[in-house]
C-alpha positions in Angstrom: 0.0 0.0 0.0 1.5 3.3 -1.0 2.1 5.8 1.8 3.5 9.3 2.2 7.1 9.7 3.3 7.8 11.3 6.7 8.3 15.0 6.4 11.6 14.6 8.3 13.1 13.0 5.2 14.3 15.8 2.9 13.3 13.8 -0.2 9.6 14.0 0.9 9.3 17.6 -0.1 9.3 18.7 -3.7 11.5 21.7 -4.7 10.5 23.8 -7.7 12.9 26.4 -9.3 11.7 29.8 -10.3 11.8 30.8 -13.9 14.5 33.4 -13.0 16.8 30.5 -11.9 17.1 29.4 -15.6 19.3 31.1 -18.1 16.7 30.3 -20.8 13.1 29.8 -19.6 10.3 30.1 -22.1 7.0 31.7 -21.2 5.8 34.0 -18.5 7.1 33.0 -15.0 3.8 34.2 -13.5 1.6 32.3 -15.9 -1.5 30.7 -14.3 -2.1 27.0 -14.1 -4.3 26.2 -17.1 -4.6 22.4 -17.2 -3.6 20.8 -13.9 -3.0 17.0 -14.0 -5.3 14.9 -12.0 -4.1 13.3 -8.7 -4.7 9.7 -9.9 -2.9 10.4 -13.2 0.0 12.0 -11.4 0.4 9.1 -9.0 0.0 6.6 -11.8 3.0 8.2 -13.6 5.1 9.0 -10.5 4.7 6.5 -7.8 6.8 3.6 -9.2 9.8 5.6 -10.3 9.7 7.8 -7.2 9.7 4.7 -5.1 12.7 3.3 -7.0 14.6 6.7 -6.5 14.1 6.4 -2.7 15.4 2.8 -2.7 18.3 3.7 -4.9 19.3 6.8 -3.0 19.1 4.8 0.3 22.0 2.6 -0.8 24.0 4.4 -3.4 24.7 7.9 -2.1 28.4 7.8 -2.8 27.9 6.7 -6.4 25.2 9.3 -7.0 27.4 12.0 -5.5 30.4 11.0 -7.7 28.3 11.1 -10.9 26.8 14.5 -9.9 30.3 16.0 -9.1 31.8 14.7 -12.4 28.9 16.2 -14.3 29.6 19.5 -12.7 33.3 19.2 -13.8 32.2 18.5 -17.3 30.0 21.6 -17.4 32.9 23.8 -16.3 35.0 22.5 -19.3 32.5 23.5 -22.0 33.9 26.2 -24.3 31.7 29.1 -25.6 33.2 29.3 -29.1 30.3 27.9 -31.1 32.5 25.0 -32.3 31.7 21.4 -32.9 33.4 20.8 -29.5 31.0 23.0 -27.7 28.0 21.4 -29.4 29.1 17.8 -28.7 29.9 18.7 -25.0 26.5 20.3 -24.6 24.8 17.2 -26.0 26.9 15.0 -23.7 26.0 17.2 -20.7 22.3 16.5 -21.2 22.9 12.8 -21.8 25.1 12.4 -18.7 22.5 14.0 -16.5 19.7 12.1 -18.1 21.6 8.8 -17.6 22.0 9.6 -13.9 18.4 10.6 -13.5 17.0 7.5 -15.3 19.3 5.1 -13.4 18.2 6.7 -10.1 14.6 6.0 -11.1 15.2 2.5 -12.4 15.1 3.1 -16.1 18.5 1.4 -16.6 18.1 0.7 -20.3 17.2 4.3 -21.1 20.3 5.3 -19.1 22.5 3.2 -21.4 20.9 4.8 -24.5 21.8 8.2 -23.2 25.4 7.2 -22.6 25.6 5.9 -26.1 24.5 9.2 -27.5 27.1 11.1 -25.4 29.9 8.8 -26.6 28.8 8.9 -30.2 28.6 12.7 -30.4 32.0 13.2 -28.8 33.6 10.6 -31.1 32.1 12.3 -34.2 33.1 15.7 -32.9 36.7 14.6 -32.3 37.1 13.3 -35.8 35.4 16.4 -37.3 37.5 18.8 -35.3 40.8 17.1 -35.9 40.3 17.0 -39.7 39.4 20.7 -39.7 37.0 20.7 -42.6 35.2 24.0 -42.1 32.4 23.2 -44.6 31.7 19.9 -43.0 31.7 21.4 -39.5 29.3 24.1 -40.6 26.9 21.6 -42.2 27.0 19.3 -39.1 26.3 22.3 -36.7 23.4 23.4 -38.9 21.9 19.9 -39.1 22.2 19.6 -42.8 25.1 17.2 -42.9 25.2 13.7 -41.4 28.3 12.3 -39.7 28.5 8.7 -38.6 30.2 7.0 -35.6 31.7 4.2 -37.6 33.4 6.5 -40.2 34.6 8.8 -37.4 36.1 5.8 -35.6 37.8 4.7 -38.8 39.3 8.1 -39.3 40.6 8.3 -35.7 42.0 4.8 -36.0 44.0 5.9 -39.1 45.1 9.1 -37.5 46.5 7.4 -34.3 47.6 4.1 -35.8 51.2 4.6 -34.7 50.4 5.5 -31.1 48.8 3.7 -28.2 45.6 5.6 -28.9 45.0 2.9 -31.5 43.7 0.8 -28.5 40.8 3.3 -28.4 39.6 3.1 -32.0 40.9 0.0 -33.8 38.5 -2.3 -35.6 38.1 -6.0 -34.7 39.8 -7.5 -37.7 40.2 -11.0 -36.4 43.7 -10.3 -35.2 43.1 -7.4 -32.9 40.2 -6.8 -30.6 37.9 -3.9 -31.1 39.2 -0.7 -29.6 37.8 0.5 -26.3 35.5 3.2 -27.8 34.1 0.9 -30.4 33.6 -1.9 -27.9 31.9 0.4 -25.5 29.6 1.8 -28.2 28.7 -1.7 -29.3 27.8 -2.7 -25.7 25.7 0.4 -25.2 24.0 0.0 -28.6 22.6 -3.4 -27.5 20.6 -1.6 -24.8 19.8 1.5 -26.9 18.1 -0.8 -29.4 16.6 -3.1 -26.7 17.9 -6.2 -28.4 16.8 -9.5 -26.9 18.7 -10.1 -23.7 19.5 -6.4 -23.5 16.1 -5.0 -22.7 14.4 -3.5 -19.6 12.7 -6.8 -19.0 16.0 -8.6 -18.5 17.4 -5.7 -16.4 14.3 -5.8 -14.2 14.6 -9.5 -13.8 11.3 -10.2 -15.4 9.3 -7.4 -13.8 7.3 -4.9 -15.7 9.2 -2.2 -13.7 10.5 0.2 -13.1 11.9 -1.5 -10.0 15.2 -1.1 -8.1 17.7 -3.8 -9.0 21.1 -3.3 -7.3 23.1 -5.1 -9.9 21.5 -3.1 -12.7 22.1 0.2 -11.0 25.8 -0.7 -10.3 26.1 -1.7 -14.0 24.8 1.6 -15.2 27.0 3.6 -12.8 30.0 1.7 -14.1 29.0 2.3 -17.8 28.5 6.0 -16.9 32.1 6.2 -15.6 33.4 4.3 -18.6 31.6 6.7 -21.0 32.5 9.8 -19.1 36.2 8.9 -19.0 36.2 8.1 -22.7 34.7 11.4 -23.4 37.3 13.2 -21.4 40.0 11.5 -23.5 38.2 12.5 -26.7 38.0 16.1 -25.4 41.8 16.0 -24.7 42.4 15.1 -28.3 40.4 18.1 -29.4 41.5 20.5 -26.7 45.1 19.6 -25.5 44.7 21.9 -22.5 42.0 19.7 -21.0 43.1 18.8 -17.4 43.1 15.3 -16.2 40.1 14.8 -13.9 41.8 12.7 -11.3 38.6 11.9 -9.5 37.5 9.7 -12.4 40.8 8.4 -13.5 41.6 7.3 -9.9 38.3 5.6 -9.5 38.6 1.8 -8.9 36.3 0.9 -11.8 38.5 2.9 -14.2 41.9 1.8 -12.9 40.8 -1.8 -13.7 40.6 -1.0 -17.4 44.1 -1.4 -18.9 43.4 0.6 -22.1 42.1 3.6 -20.2 45.1 3.6 -17.8 47.5 3.3 -20.7 45.9 6.1 -22.7 45.7 8.4 -19.6 49.5 8.0 -19.0 50.1 8.8 -22.7 47.9 11.9 -22.8 48.8 13.3 -19.4 52.4 12.2 -18.9 53.5 15.0 -16.6 50.5 14.7 -14.3 51.1 10.9 -14.0 54.8 11.5 -13.3 54.1 14.1 -10.7 51.6 11.9 -8.9 54.0 8.9 -9.0 56.9 10.9 -7.5 54.9 12.3 -4.6 
């Protein structure tokens, strides 16, 4: 039986921002309510995911805090130059936040789809920026030209073939395994397309959900960190002044991935050397 949360729990009270809190907020901030949703409809939509959000935040405060902090770091790195880099980072900003929100509420498959979009846009932007084709960049920014993840990965593979960055972009050719970015994109794509065995039904262990499943939440948190770290590396290729965000590169789930550790040492050699000597 559904019940109200105690008012002593800060999560029981809903907080609403004023229109003035937004940089861009359409409409009149004083506009009257014109079509209020019914109580039963509201509860039908909200009760299940809100319940999951309470269960999740009861047990995963540290993970949620880490993802929120890293999202804030990403926002602070976004340039304001109207470039393909800015556009891709803005898209990734929304997708990272959506991935966190959806995993908090039990929509694990949707979280994976958001992460796929962030990785895809940053990979395409990296290729586009490094090739420096101004006509192509303009058409992509205006939405009149289409750029594809696979082609971008091929171009990056060729560009970095003689460096350890090849471990990020190489194709699975029967001799070499797929590079990290390609393999991660493939894994996320399975969920983005809800392929059999990679759908919400499986992640909810047969329930019609959303429900809280500890293993599914931990998986999405891990994939969030994998995607975020990959995007920081892609940003470093486009903007060499990008700092190493040690909070994520020192995270246990990242240090277990050999390719990411190797590439981080290659791209931020001085920071790695300084930390080692301390």
